[in-house]
SEMI-581756 format. One record per residue (C-alpha): residue number from 1; residue in three letters; chain; x, z, y. Coordinates in steps of 0.5 Angstrom, whole numbers. Each point is the difference from the previous one (the first is absolute). Last residue first. Layout:
N
{NUM 'Ala' 'A' {X Z Y}}
...
***
This chain:
466
{466 'Pro' 'A' {14 -93 -53}}
{465 'Met' 'A' {-7 3 0}}
{464 'Gln' 'A' {-5 -5 3}}
{463 'Met' 'A' {-2 0 7}}
{462 'Lys' 'A' {-7 1 3}}
{461 'Ala' 'A' {2 4 6}}
{460 'Ala' 'A' {-4 6 -2}}
{459 'Glu' 'A' {2 -1 -7}}
{458 'Leu' 'A' {7 0 2}}
{457 'Cys' 'A' {0 6 4}}
{456 'Lys' 'A' {-4 4 -5}}
{455 'Gln' 'A' {6 -2 -5}}
{454 'Ser' 'A' {5 2 5}}
{453 'Arg' 'A' {-3 7 2}}
{452 'Pro' 'A' {0 2 -7}}
{451 'Ser' 'A' {-6 1 -5}}
{450 'Gly' 'A' {2 4 -6}}
{449 'Pro' 'A' {6 3 3}}
{448 'Thr' 'A' {-5 3 6}}
{447 'Asp' 'A' {-2 -2 7}}
{446 'Asn' 'A' {-5 4 4}}
{445 'Leu' 'A' {6 3 5}}
{444 'Phe' 'A' {1 -8 1}}
{443 'Glu' 'A' {-6 0 5}}
{442 'Gly' 'A' {3 5 5}}
{441 'Asn' 'A' {-1 -4 6}}
{440 'Thr' 'A' {7 -2 1}}
{439 'Tyr' 'A' {3 -2 -7}}
{438 'Pro' 'A' {-6 -4 -2}}
{437 'Phe' 'A' {3 -7 2}}
{436 'Cys' 'A' {-1 -5 -6}}
{435 'Ala' 'A' {-8 2 0}}
{434 'Asp' 'A' {0 -3 7}}
{433 'Thr' 'A' {1 -7 -2}}
{432 'Thr' 'A' {2 -5 5}}
{431 'Ser' 'A' {7 1 -1}}
{430 'Ile' 'A' {0 0 -8}}
{429 'Lys' 'A' {-4 -7 1}}
{428 'Ile' 'A' {5 -3 5}}
{427 'Val' 'A' {6 3 -4}}
{426 'Glu' 'A' {-2 -3 -6}}
{425 'Glu' 'A' {-1 -7 3}}
{424 'Leu' 'A' {7 0 3}}
{423 'Ser' 'A' {2 1 -8}}
{422 'Ala' 'A' {-4 -6 -2}}
{421 'Asn' 'A' {2 -4 6}}
{420 'Cys' 'A' {8 1 -2}}
{419 'Pro' 'A' {-2 -1 -8}}
{418 'Arg' 'A' {-3 -7 2}}
{417 'Phe' 'A' {6 -2 5}}
{416 'Val' 'A' {-1 -4 6}}
{415 'Cys' 'A' {0 6 5}}
{414 'Ser' 'A' {-1 -1 7}}
{413 'Arg' 'A' {-8 1 0}}
{412 'Arg' 'A' {1 6 -4}}
{411 'Leu' 'A' {5 3 5}}
{410 'Phe' 'A' {-5 0 6}}
{409 'Ser' 'A' {-5 4 -5}}
{408 'Ala' 'A' {5 5 -2}}
{407 'Ile' 'A' {2 1 7}}
{406 'Asn' 'A' {-7 1 2}}
{405 'Ile' 'A' {-2 4 -6}}
{404 'Ala' 'A' {6 5 1}}
{403 'Phe' 'A' {-1 1 7}}
{402 'Ser' 'A' {-8 2 -1}}
{401 'Arg' 'A' {3 5 -5}}
{400 'Leu' 'A' {4 3 5}}
{399 'Gly' 'A' {-5 2 5}}
{398 'Ser' 'A' {-7 -4 1}}
{397 'Lys' 'A' {-2 1 -8}}
{396 'Asp' 'A' {0 8 1}}
{395 'His' 'A' {4 4 -5}}
{394 'Gly' 'A' {7 -1 2}}
{393 'Leu' 'A' {0 0 7}}
{392 'Lys' 'A' {-6 5 0}}
{391 'Ala' 'A' {5 5 -4}}
{390 'Leu' 'A' {6 -1 5}}
{389 'Thr' 'A' {-5 2 6}}
{388 'Ser' 'A' {-3 6 -4}}
{387 'Val' 'A' {7 2 -2}}
{386 'Val' 'A' {3 0 7}}
{385 'Thr' 'A' {-6 4 3}}
{384 'His' 'A' {1 5 -5}}
{383 'Leu' 'A' {7 0 1}}
{382 'Asn' 'A' {-2 2 8}}
{381 'Ser' 'A' {-5 5 -2}}
{380 'Leu' 'A' {6 3 -5}}
{379 'Ser' 'A' {2 5 5}}
{378 'Gln' 'A' {-7 2 2}}
{377 'Ala' 'A' {-2 2 -7}}
{376 'Ile' 'A' {6 3 -1}}
{375 'Glu' 'A' {-1 5 6}}
{374 'Leu' 'A' {-7 1 -2}}
{373 'Gln' 'A' {2 2 -7}}
{372 'Asp' 'A' {6 4 2}}
{371 'Asp' 'A' {-4 4 5}}
{370 'Thr' 'A' {6 5 3}}
{369 'Ala' 'A' {4 -6 4}}
{368 'Gln' 'A' {-6 -2 3}}
{367 'Pro' 'A' {-3 6 2}}
{366 'Phe' 'A' {7 2 3}}
{365 'Leu' 'A' {2 -6 4}}
{364 'Leu' 'A' {-7 0 4}}
{363 'Ala' 'A' {2 7 3}}
{362 'Glu' 'A' {7 -2 0}}
{361 'Ala' 'A' {-2 -5 6}}
{360 'Glu' 'A' {-3 5 4}}
{359 'Gly' 'A' {6 5 -1}}
{358 'Gln' 'A' {4 -6 3}}
{357 'Leu' 'A' {-4 -1 6}}
{356 'Ile' 'A' {0 7 1}}
{355 'Ser' 'A' {7 0 0}}
{354 'Trp' 'A' {1 -6 4}}
{353 'Ala' 'A' {-4 4 6}}
{352 'Gln' 'A' {4 6 -1}}
{351 'Phe' 'A' {7 -4 1}}
{350 'Thr' 'A' {-3 -3 6}}
{349 'Leu' 'A' {-2 6 3}}
{348 'Arg' 'A' {7 3 -2}}
{347 'Leu' 'A' {3 -6 4}}
{346 'Ser' 'A' {-4 1 6}}
{345 'Gly' 'A' {2 7 0}}
{344 'Arg' 'A' {7 -1 -1}}
{343 'Val' 'A' {0 -5 6}}
{342 'Thr' 'A' {-3 5 4}}
{341 'Ser' 'A' {5 5 -2}}
{340 'Trp' 'A' {6 -5 1}}
{339 'Leu' 'A' {-2 -1 8}}
{338 'Ile' 'A' {-2 8 1}}
{337 'Asn' 'A' {7 2 -2}}
{336 'Glu' 'A' {2 4 -6}}
{335 'Asn' 'A' {1 8 1}}
{334 'Ser' 'A' {-5 1 -5}}
{333 'Arg' 'A' {3 -4 -5}}
{332 'Leu' 'A' {7 3 1}}
{331 'Thr' 'A' {-3 7 -1}}
{330 'Ala' 'A' {-4 -3 -7}}
{329 'Glu' 'A' {7 -3 -2}}
{328 'Ser' 'A' {3 7 1}}
{327 'Ser' 'A' {-5 4 -4}}
{326 'Gln' 'A' {0 -4 -6}}
{325 'Ala' 'A' {0 5 -5}}
{324 'Ser' 'A' {-6 3 3}}
{323 'Ser' 'A' {-4 -6 -2}}
{322 'Tyr' 'A' {-1 -6 5}}
{321 'Glu' 'A' {-7 -2 2}}
{320 'Asp' 'A' {0 4 6}}
{319 'Ala' 'A' {5 -4 4}}
{318 'Asn' 'A' {-4 -7 -2}}
{317 'Lys' 'A' {2 -4 -5}}
{316 'Leu' 'A' {1 -8 0}}
{315 'Thr' 'A' {7 0 -1}}
{314 'Glu' 'A' {0 5 -6}}
{313 'Ser' 'A' {-6 -4 -3}}
{312 'Phe' 'A' {-7 2 1}}
{311 'His' 'A' {-4 3 -6}}
{310 'Arg' 'A' {-6 -3 -2}}
{309 'Ser' 'A' {-7 3 2}}
{308 'Ala' 'A' {-3 -6 2}}
{307 'Gly' 'A' {1 -3 -7}}
{306 'Glu' 'A' {-3 6 -3}}
{305 'Glu' 'A' {-6 -1 4}}
{304 'Thr' 'A' {-1 -7 -2}}
{303 'Arg' 'A' {1 2 -7}}
{302 'Gln' 'A' {-5 5 0}}
{301 'Leu' 'A' {-5 -4 4}}
{300 'Leu' 'A' {1 -6 -5}}
{299 'Phe' 'A' {-1 5 -6}}
{298 'His' 'A' {-6 2 3}}
{297 'Thr' 'A' {-3 -7 1}}
{296 'Leu' 'A' {3 -2 -7}}
{295 'Ile' 'A' {-4 6 -3}}
{294 'Asp' 'A' {-7 -2 4}}
{293 'Leu' 'A' {1 -7 -2}}
{292 'His' 'A' {1 2 -8}}
{291 'Asn' 'A' {-6 4 0}}
{290 'Lys' 'A' {0 1 -8}}
{289 'Gln' 'A' {-4 -3 -6}}
{288 'Leu' 'A' {3 2 -6}}
{287 'Ser' 'A' {4 -4 -5}}
{286 'Phe' 'A' {-2 -2 -7}}
{285 'Pro' 'A' {2 -7 0}}
{284 'Gly' 'A' {6 1 5}}
{283 'Arg' 'A' {2 2 7}}
{282 'Leu' 'A' {3 6 2}}
{281 'Asp' 'A' {0 4 -7}}
{280 'Phe' 'A' {-3 7 0}}
{279 'Ser' 'A' {5 6 -1}}
{278 'Pro' 'A' {-4 4 -4}}
{277 'Leu' 'A' {-2 7 3}}
{276 'Asn' 'A' {3 7 -3}}
{275 'Thr' 'A' {3 3 6}}
{274 'Gln' 'A' {-6 0 5}}
{273 'Gln' 'A' {-5 2 -6}}
{272 'Asp' 'A' {-2 7 3}}
{271 'Cys' 'A' {-8 -1 -2}}
{270 'Gly' 'A' {-2 -4 -6}}
{269 'Ala' 'A' {3 -5 -5}}
{268 'Ala' 'A' {7 -3 -1}}
{267 'Thr' 'A' {0 -4 -7}}
{266 'Arg' 'A' {5 -3 -4}}
{265 'His' 'A' {0 -6 -5}}
{264 'Thr' 'A' {7 -2 -3}}
{263 'Arg' 'A' {3 -7 1}}
{262 'Pro' 'A' {6 -1 -4}}
{261 'Pro' 'A' {7 1 4}}
{260 'Pro' 'A' {3 -6 3}}
{259 'Leu' 'A' {7 -1 -2}}
{258 'Pro' 'A' {5 2 5}}
{257 'Pro' 'A' {3 -5 4}}
{256 'Phe' 'A' {7 -4 -2}}
{255 'Ala' 'A' {6 3 3}}
{254 'Ala' 'A' {1 5 -5}}
{253 'Ser' 'A' {1 -5 -6}}
{252 'Asp' 'A' {7 -1 3}}
{251 'Gly' 'A' {4 -6 -3}}
{250 'Gly' 'A' {4 0 -6}}
{249 'Ser' 'A' {-3 -6 -4}}
{248 'Leu' 'A' {-3 5 -5}}
{247 'Thr' 'A' {-3 5 6}}
{246 'Ala' 'A' {-3 -6 4}}
{245 'Leu' 'A' {-3 -3 -6}}
{244 'Asp' 'A' {-3 7 -2}}
{243 'Gln' 'A' {-3 0 7}}
{242 'Glu' 'A' {-3 -7 0}}
{241 'Thr' 'A' {-3 2 -7}}
{240 'Thr' 'A' {-3 6 3}}
{239 'Leu' 'A' {-3 -4 6}}
{238 'Phe' 'A' {-3 -5 -4}}
{237 'Ala' 'A' {-3 5 -4}}
{236 'Arg' 'A' {-3 4 6}}
{235 'Glu' 'A' {-3 -7 3}}
{234 'Ala' 'A' {-3 -1 -7}}
{233 'Asp' 'A' {-3 6 0}}
{232 'Arg' 'A' {-2 -1 7}}
{231 'Phe' 'A' {-4 -6 -2}}
{230 'Ala' 'A' {-3 3 -5}}
{229 'Asn' 'A' {-2 6 4}}
{228 'Thr' 'A' {-3 -5 5}}
{227 'Gln' 'A' {-4 -4 -6}}
{226 'Asp' 'A' {-3 6 -3}}
{225 'Thr' 'A' {-2 3 7}}
{224 'Ile' 'A' {-4 -7 2}}
{223 'Leu' 'A' {-3 1 -7}}
{222 'Lys' 'A' {-2 7 1}}
{221 'Leu' 'A' {-3 -1 7}}
{220 'Thr' 'A' {-5 -5 -3}}
{219 'Asp' 'A' {-2 4 -6}}
{218 'Tyr' 'A' {0 6 5}}
{217 'Glu' 'A' {-5 -3 5}}
{216 'Ala' 'A' {-4 -3 -6}}
{215 'Lys' 'A' {-1 7 -3}}
{214 'Leu' 'A' {-1 3 7}}
{213 'Pro' 'A' {-6 -4 1}}
{212 'Ala' 'A' {-2 2 -7}}
{211 'Phe' 'A' {0 7 0}}
{210 'Ala' 'A' {3 3 -6}}
{209 'Thr' 'A' {7 -2 3}}
{208 'Arg' 'A' {1 6 3}}
{207 'Pro' 'A' {5 3 -4}}
{206 'Gln' 'A' {4 -6 1}}
{205 'Leu' 'A' {-1 -1 8}}
{204 'Thr' 'A' {6 5 2}}
{203 'Glu' 'A' {5 -2 -5}}
{202 'Val' 'A' {-2 -8 2}}
{201 'Asp' 'A' {2 2 7}}
{200 'Cys' 'A' {-4 2 6}}
{199 'Gly' 'A' {6 3 4}}
{198 'Tyr' 'A' {7 3 -1}}
{197 'Gly' 'A' {6 -2 -4}}
{196 'Ser' 'A' {5 -2 5}}
{195 'Gln' 'A' {-1 -7 -2}}
{194 'Phe' 'A' {-7 0 3}}
{193 'Pro' 'A' {-7 0 -2}}
{192 'Pro' 'A' {-6 0 6}}
{191 'Ala' 'A' {-2 6 3}}
{190 'Tyr' 'A' {-5 5 -3}}
{189 'Asp' 'A' {4 3 -5}}
{188 'Ser' 'A' {5 3 6}}
{187 'Ser' 'A' {-6 5 1}}
{186 'Phe' 'A' {-2 2 7}}
{185 'Pro' 'A' {-7 4 0}}
{184 'Cys' 'A' {3 6 2}}
{183 'Glu' 'A' {-3 7 -2}}
{182 'His' 'A' {1 7 3}}
{181 'Ser' 'A' {-3 7 -3}}
{180 'Glu' 'A' {0 6 4}}
{179 'Ser' 'A' {-7 0 2}}
{178 'Phe' 'A' {-2 -3 -6}}
{177 'Asp' 'A' {-4 6 -3}}
{176 'Ser' 'A' {-4 0 -6}}
{175 'Asp' 'A' {-4 6 -3}}
{174 'Pro' 'A' {-6 -1 4}}
{173 'Pro' 'A' {-1 -7 -3}}
{172 'Asp' 'A' {1 -6 5}}
{171 'Phe' 'A' {-6 -4 1}}
{170 'Pro' 'A' {-1 3 7}}
{169 'Gln' 'A' {7 -2 2}}
{168 'Ser' 'A' {6 4 3}}
{167 'Glu' 'A' {5 -4 4}}
{166 'Glu' 'A' {7 0 -4}}
{165 'Trp' 'A' {-1 -8 -1}}
{164 'Asn' 'A' {-2 -2 7}}
{163 'Pro' 'A' {7 -3 3}}
{162 'Asp' 'A' {2 -3 -6}}
{161 'Gln' 'A' {7 -1 1}}
{160 'Tyr' 'A' {4 -7 3}}
{159 'Glu' 'A' {7 1 -1}}
{158 'Pro' 'A' {1 -4 -6}}
{157 'Asp' 'A' {-4 -6 3}}
{156 'Leu' 'A' {-2 -5 -6}}
{155 'Ala' 'A' {-6 3 -2}}
{154 'Gly' 'A' {-1 3 7}}
{153 'Arg' 'A' {-6 -3 3}}
{152 'Leu' 'A' {-4 -3 -6}}
{151 'Leu' 'A' {1 7 -3}}
{150 'Gln' 'A' {-3 3 6}}
{149 'Thr' 'A' {-6 -4 1}}
{148 'Leu' 'A' {-2 1 -8}}
{147 'Arg' 'A' {1 7 1}}
{146 'Asp' 'A' {-5 0 6}}
{145 'Gln' 'A' {-5 -3 -5}}
{144 'Leu' 'A' {1 5 -5}}
{143 'Phe' 'A' {-1 5 5}}
{142 'Ile' 'A' {-6 -3 2}}
{141 'Leu' 'A' {-3 0 -7}}
{140 'Leu' 'A' {2 7 -1}}
{139 'Pro' 'A' {-4 2 6}}
{138 'Gly' 'A' {-6 -3 -3}}
{137 'Leu' 'A' {1 3 -7}}
{136 'Arg' 'A' {0 7 2}}
{135 'Thr' 'A' {-7 -1 4}}
{134 'Val' 'A' {-2 -3 -7}}
{133 'Gly' 'A' {1 5 -4}}
{132 'Glu' 'A' {-2 6 4}}
{131 'Arg' 'A' {-7 -4 1}}
{130 'Ser' 'A' {-1 0 -8}}
{129 'Gly' 'A' {-6 -3 -3}}
{128 'Arg' 'A' {3 -2 -6}}
{127 'Glu' 'A' {-2 -7 1}}
{126 'Ile' 'A' {3 0 7}}
{125 'Gln' 'A' {6 3 -3}}
{124 'Ala' 'A' {1 -6 -4}}
{123 'Asn' 'A' {-1 -5 6}}
{122 'Met' 'A' {6 4 3}}
{121 'Glu' 'A' {4 -1 -6}}
{120 'Asp' 'A' {-1 -8 0}}
{119 'Arg' 'A' {2 1 7}}
{118 'Val' 'A' {6 4 -2}}
{117 'Lys' 'A' {2 -5 -5}}
{116 'Glu' 'A' {0 -6 5}}
{115 'Met' 'A' {4 4 4}}
{114 'Thr' 'A' {5 1 -6}}
{113 'Cys' 'A' {0 -8 -1}}
{112 'Gln' 'A' {2 -1 7}}
{111 'Ile' 'A' {6 5 0}}
{110 'Met' 'A' {2 -3 -7}}
{109 'Leu' 'A' {-1 -7 3}}
{108 'Val' 'A' {5 2 6}}
{107 'Asp' 'A' {5 2 -6}}
{106 'Leu' 'A' {-1 -6 -3}}
{105 'His' 'A' {1 -5 6}}
{104 'Leu' 'A' {7 4 1}}
{103 'Cys' 'A' {2 -1 -6}}
{102 'Ala' 'A' {-2 -8 0}}
{101 'Thr' 'A' {4 0 6}}
{100 'Ala' 'A' {-2 0 7}}
{99 'Ser' 'A' {6 -2 4}}
{98 'Ser' 'A' {-3 -7 1}}
{97 'Met' 'A' {-5 3 5}}
{96 'Asp' 'A' {-7 -2 -3}}
{95 'Met' 'A' {-2 7 -2}}
{94 'Ala' 'A' {1 3 7}}
{93 'Arg' 'A' {-5 -5 3}}
{92 'Ala' 'A' {-5 2 -6}}
{91 'Ile' 'A' {1 7 2}}
{90 'Leu' 'A' {-1 -1 7}}
{89 'Glu' 'A' {-6 -4 -1}}
{88 'Thr' 'A' {-3 6 -4}}
{87 'His' 'A' {1 5 5}}
{86 'Pro' 'A' {-3 -4 6}}
{85 'Glu' 'A' {-6 -1 -5}}
{84 'Ala' 'A' {-1 8 -1}}
{83 'Val' 'A' {-2 2 6}}
{82 'Glu' 'A' {-5 -5 2}}
{81 'Ala' 'A' {-3 0 -7}}
{80 'Met' 'A' {0 8 0}}
{79 'Ser' 'A' {-4 -1 7}}
{78 'Ser' 'A' {-5 -5 -4}}
{77 'Arg' 'A' {-1 4 -5}}
{76 'Val' 'A' {-1 6 4}}
{75 'Tyr' 'A' {-6 -3 3}}
{74 'Glu' 'A' {-3 -2 -6}}
{73 'Ala' 'A' {0 7 -3}}
{72 'Trp' 'A' {-2 3 6}}
{71 'Ser' 'A' {-8 1 -3}}
{70 'Gln' 'A' {3 3 -6}}
{69 'Leu' 'A' {3 6 4}}
{68 'Val' 'A' {-1 5 -6}}
{67 'Ser' 'A' {-5 -2 -5}}
{66 'Glu' 'A' {5 0 -6}}
{65 'Phe' 'A' {2 7 1}}
{64 'Ser' 'A' {-5 4 -3}}
{63 'Gly' 'A' {3 -1 -7}}
{62 'Asp' 'A' {5 6 1}}
{61 'Val' 'A' {5 1 -6}}
{60 'Glu' 'A' {7 4 1}}
{59 'Gly' 'A' {6 -4 1}}
{58 'Ala' 'A' {5 0 -6}}
{57 'Asn' 'A' {0 -7 0}}
{56 'Ala' 'A' {3 0 7}}
{55 'Tyr' 'A' {6 4 -2}}
{54 'Thr' 'A' {1 -5 -6}}
{53 'Ile' 'A' {0 -6 5}}
{52 'Gly' 'A' {5 4 5}}
{51 'Ala' 'A' {5 1 -6}}
{50 'Glu' 'A' {-1 -7 -2}}
{49 'Ala' 'A' {2 -2 8}}
{48 'Arg' 'A' {6 4 0}}
{47 'Asp' 'A' {3 -2 -6}}
{46 'Arg' 'A' {-2 -7 2}}
{45 'Val' 'A' {4 1 7}}
{44 'Ala' 'A' {6 3 -3}}
{43 'Ser' 'A' {0 -6 -5}}
{42 'Ile' 'A' {0 -5 5}}
{41 'Tyr' 'A' {5 4 4}}
{40 'Pro' 'A' {5 0 -6}}
{39 'Ser' 'A' {0 -7 0}}
{38 'Val' 'A' {-2 -6 -5}}
{37 'Pro' 'A' {-6 3 -3}}
{36 'Pro' 'A' {-1 1 -8}}
{35 'Leu' 'A' {-5 -5 -2}}
{34 'Ser' 'A' {-7 3 -3}}
{33 'Leu' 'A' {-3 -1 7}}
{32 'Ile' 'A' {1 -7 1}}
{31 'Lys' 'A' {-3 -1 -7}}
{30 'Lys' 'A' {-6 4 2}}
{29 'Cys' 'A' {0 -4 7}}
{28 'Gln' 'A' {-1 -6 -4}}
{27 'Glu' 'A' {-5 2 -4}}
{26 'Ser' 'A' {-4 2 6}}
{25 'Leu' 'A' {-3 7 1}}
{24 'His' 'A' {-7 0 0}}
{23 'Ser' 'A' {-1 7 -4}}
{22 'Glu' 'A' {-7 1 -3}}
{21 'Ala' 'A' {-5 5 3}}
{20 'Arg' 'A' {-1 -4 7}}
{19 'Ala' 'A' {-4 2 5}}
{18 'Pro' 'A' {-3 -4 5}}
{17 'Glu' 'A' {4 -1 7}}
{16 'Ala' 'A' {-3 3 6}}
{15 'Tyr' 'A' {4 6 -1}}
{14 'Val' 'A' {7 -3 -1}}
{13 'Cys' 'A' {-1 -4 6}}
{12 'Leu' 'A' {-2 7 4}}
{11 'Leu' 'A' {7 3 -3}}
{10 'Leu' 'A' {4 -6 1}}
{9 'Ala' 'A' {-3 -1 7}}
{8 'Ser' 'A' {1 7 2}}
{7 'Ala' 'A' {8 0 -2}}
{6 'Leu' 'A' {0 -7 4}}
{5 'Leu' 'A' {-3 4 6}}
{4 'Ile' 'A' {5 6 0}}
{3 'Arg' 'A' {6 -4 -1}}
{2 'Lys' 'A' {-2 -5 6}}
{1 'Met' 'A' {-1 6 4}}
***
């Protein structure tokens, strides 16, 4: 019902608008539509839309249709707004997701600009006076809006298939047949870039840099990629040197890890891509969001079930749990007196309870062991606290600096020689000057050979160079 209402709304709103002979397609959309799409799915959508526009232009001319249902225009406009507003909100929320890369943004803009082109063509058909042209373009606008929804739903899901693609549409030329074709919105180029070669990387963005926002994205990503590649090249050269030294010294060069391969762009798109999916990083600057809580909950249930189903030891087995080769043990166990059978049953329950607890403990151990970055962060948390405490002792005036000032003041009162007093005064001046203690707040990173820390310390303490 909503589709019928929205289609009628689009037709009537176009009828109510004044005709425009010239094209009003924005310059931004002209630029976007001149770029190659990222995924084959968008290429198929645009090809089908262009064929529909061509078919609409072939419609017969009938100038009497402009007066049809003019009084309903305002009512249908409000109905159209009610239907289109939730869809627009859905797009805005979906595009705010962290997984919406520049490549996905581009293909979304391509569909939206194609919709703008269709609306412009509908005005052109009114100018021609072609009722057939307008009635063919109305369903095309609805079709493109549905394709936008399918793209946002299945851009990163390799198992998602467009459910309505094969349906025949009023704008399809008579000689076209999509009943046997299948399209999937998935493309690995929509994902963030990964070392495996998949993702929206510089190779994907480079042919599309004629669009200014993509050019800015490309420049930034290329800077990061170049620095990363330089680091990997240095790592590869260092590892090669280590292997050569091991060979010269009679060591085993095979004991070293293999050289990391250079990154090459790879693409997986369309349907039936289950075997070619990229392996996404669990945690990192380009990781996808996952429902970790749901994953860990299922893992906990699995480890608990595995713990409850552990095999009992020989002394705790029942008669039916022995193998056929242990028939004599099974016979002895079946003839066991009731007292020992009761005791063994109690021990079995205790063993099973401890196995379940062990499974729960293992469920906590596995995620911590497999997430290296999180494990390292947790392991170093105590070290961070200790280093922070030591840094405050060395930097704050209430720590070691306070002790040095107090002891120097005490010694100065008991010192009678002038050189001794001068040295103690220098200790007090240095201890009360923050510029002389830059090593825990990062100020020393700005030091240069022309402006060393010693010079800055002496200048701040109002002391002369020795």
